[in-house]
C-alpha positions in Angstrom: 265.1 41.0 -104.8 261.6 39.7 -105.7 262.8 38.7 -109.1 265.8 36.7 -107.7 263.5 35.0 -105.2 261.0 34.1 -108.0 263.7 32.6 -110.1 265.1 30.6 -107.3 261.8 29.2 -106.1 260.8 28.0 -109.6 264.0 26.1 -110.0 263.9 24.7 -106.5 260.3 23.8 -106.8 260.8 21.7 -109.9 263.5 19.7 -108.2 261.4 19.3 -105.0 258.4 18.0 -107.0 260.5 15.3 -108.6 261.7 14.3 -105.1 258.1 14.0 -103.9 257.3 11.9 -107.0 260.3 9.6 -106.4 259.2 9.1 -102.8 255.6 8.3 -103.9 254.4 11.5 -102.1 253.3 13.5 -105.2 249.7 13.5 -103.8 250.8 15.8 -101.0 253.0 18.1 -103.1 250.4 20.7 -104.1 249.4 21.4 -100.6 252.9 21.4 -99.2 254.2 23.6 -102.0 251.6 26.3 -101.2 252.9 26.5 -97.6 256.6 26.1 -98.6 256.5 28.8 -101.3 254.9 31.3 -98.9 257.4 30.5 -96.2 260.3 30.8 -98.7 259.2 34.3 -99.8 258.9 35.6 -96.3 262.1 34.0 -95.0 264.2 35.1 -98.0 263.0 38.7 -97.7 263.9 38.9 -94.0 267.3 37.1 -94.6 268.3 39.5 -97.4 267.3 42.5 -95.3 269.5 41.2 -92.5 272.4 40.6 -94.8 272.1 44.1 -96.3 272.4 45.5 -92.7 275.9 44.0 -92.2 279.0 45.9 -93.2 281.6 43.3 -92.4 280.5 39.6 -92.1 282.6 37.7 -89.5 280.5 34.8 -88.3 278.1 32.6 -90.3 276.1 30.3 -88.0 274.9 27.3 -89.9 271.4 26.0 -89.2 269.1 23.5 -90.9 265.8 25.5 -91.6 263.3 27.5 -89.7 260.3 25.7 -88.2 258.2 28.6 -89.5 254.7 27.2 -89.5 251.5 29.2 -88.8 253.3 31.7 -86.5 256.1 32.3 -89.0 258.7 31.3 -86.4 262.1 32.5 -87.6 265.1 34.2 -86.0 264.8 37.3 -88.2 261.0 37.7 -87.7 260.6 40.3 -85.0 257.1 39.0 -84.2 258.2 35.6 -82.9 259.8 34.9 -79.5 263.5 34.1 -79.2 264.2 30.4 -78.5 267.0 28.2 -77.3 268.4 28.6 -80.9 269.5 32.1 -79.8 268.2 33.6 -76.5 268.2 37.3 -75.8 270.8 36.6 -73.1 273.1 35.0 -75.6 273.9 38.5 -76.8 276.3 38.6 -73.9 278.7 36.6 -76.1 279.2 39.7 -78.3 282.4 41.4 -77.0 281.1 45.0 -77.0 277.5 44.2 -75.9 276.2 46.4 -73.0 275.2 43.8 -70.4 273.4 46.4 -68.4 270.6 46.4 -71.0 267.6 44.8 -69.5 265.6 42.4 -71.5 262.4 44.1 -72.7 259.1 42.5 -72.0 257.9 43.2 -75.6 259.0 40.5 -78.1 259.4 42.9 -80.9 261.7 45.1 -78.8 263.8 42.0 -77.9 264.2 41.0 -81.5 265.0 44.5 -82.7 267.9 44.7 -80.2 269.1 41.2 -81.2 269.1 42.0 -84.9 270.9 45.3 -84.4 273.6 43.5 -82.4 273.8 40.8 -85.0 274.5 43.4 -87.6 277.0 45.3 -85.5 279.0 42.2 -84.9 278.9 40.8 -88.4 276.9 37.8 -87.3 274.6 36.0 -89.8 272.5 32.8 -89.7 272.5 30.7 -92.8 270.1 27.8 -93.3 271.3 25.0 -95.5 267.8 24.2 -96.7 265.3 26.5 -98.4 262.4 24.3 -97.3 260.6 25.1 -94.0 259.6 21.5 -93.4 257.9 20.6 -90.1 255.7 18.0 -88.6 252.5 20.0 -88.8 252.6 21.6 -92.2 254.3 19.1 -94.5 254.2 15.4 -95.1 258.0 15.2 -94.5 260.2 16.8 -91.9 263.9 16.8 -91.1 263.7 15.0 -87.8 262.1 11.9 -89.1 263.5 12.0 -92.6 265.4 9.0 -94.0 269.0 9.7 -94.5 268.7 9.1 -98.3 266.0 11.7 -98.7 267.9 14.1 -96.5 270.9 13.8 -98.7 268.8 14.2 -101.8 267.3 17.4 -100.6 270.8 18.7 -99.8 271.9 17.8 -103.4 269.1 19.5 -105.2 269.5 22.8 -103.5 273.2 23.3 -104.0 273.2 25.2 -107.3 270.0 27.2 -106.9 270.2 28.0 -103.2 273.2 27.4 -101.1 276.1 28.4 -103.4 274.4 31.7 -104.4 273.9 32.5 -100.8 277.5 31.7 -99.9 278.7 33.9 -102.7 276.6 36.8 -101.3 278.1 36.1 -97.9 281.6 36.2 -99.4 281.0 39.6 -100.9 280.0 41.0 -97.5 283.0 39.6 -95.7 286.6 40.6 -95.1 287.5 37.1 -96.4 288.2 35.8 -92.9 284.9 34.2 -91.9 284.1 31.6 -89.3 281.4 29.0 -90.1 279.8 27.7 -86.9 277.3 24.9 -86.8 274.7 25.8 -84.3 274.1 22.1 -83.4 276.6 19.3 -83.5 273.9 16.9 -84.7 273.6 19.0 -87.9 277.3 18.6 -88.5 277.0 14.9 -88.0 274.0 14.5 -90.3 275.4 16.5 -93.2 279.0 15.0 -93.0 281.3 17.0 -95.2 278.5 18.3 -97.4 278.8 21.9 -96.3 282.5 22.0 -96.5 282.4 20.6 -100.1 279.9 23.3 -101.1 282.2 26.0 -99.6 284.9 24.7 -102.0 282.5 25.3 -104.9 281.8 28.9 -103.8 283.9 32.0 -103.7 285.1 30.9 -100.3 287.5 28.4 -101.9 289.8 31.4 -102.4 290.2 32.1 -98.7 291.2 30.5 -95.4 287.8 30.1 -93.7 287.3 28.3 -90.4 284.6 25.7 -89.5 283.6 24.7 -86.0 280.5 23.9 -83.8 279.0 26.2 -81.2 276.5 24.1 -79.3 276.8 24.1 -75.5 275.1 21.9 -72.9 271.8 20.4 -74.0 270.2 22.9 -76.4 272.2 26.0 -75.3 274.6 28.1 -77.3 278.3 28.1 -76.1 278.7 31.8 -75.4 282.3 31.6 -74.4 283.2 29.9 -77.7 281.3 32.5 -79.7 283.1 35.3 -77.9 286.4 33.8 -78.7 285.6 33.7 -82.4 284.6 37.4 -82.4 287.7 38.7 -80.7 
């Protein structure tokens, strides 16, 4: 796994450096890359571990990228608190979840239960970007990024990041996978980009489904998730 991650980061980093240069931000690249590379290693390791724990992938929830930062905030990091992205209570959406289970006080125990339920239900989060950009650690971030730069970052990560991950997902699936955007705003920002990439991956061979799963405000639509898992 480390060899795969090394190869991917080298390729992605070359493209990212060129983007920084084009944006007249090359001065900040060295500092940003130190943080981004470290985040990439940690995130990828946790993601691959979670993928390996799944026998039959059914749901891929599409996200942008972890905020990560100094506390390493990431859905698959058991040391960081669950957020509105996926609360502990959202586990009630899984059809066979035992709702009598009380939420542990300990964050690690909460996350361990969550990750176990994710695996049992064939539920995986997939970030479309390999860069953990945020307002505190990098000169650019997704929220305030110009649309042209956003699309450029999407473009440079297709071959070295997104398609390889989708192919790994395909090999873990029963070929009937639902792709659910966690937030509707991500669907609007990326347009048909993700759908076009699916058609360049192994998923072009099957009848996959795409939808959004955001509820009111920042919440997750539990009823909708349950329907997809039936």
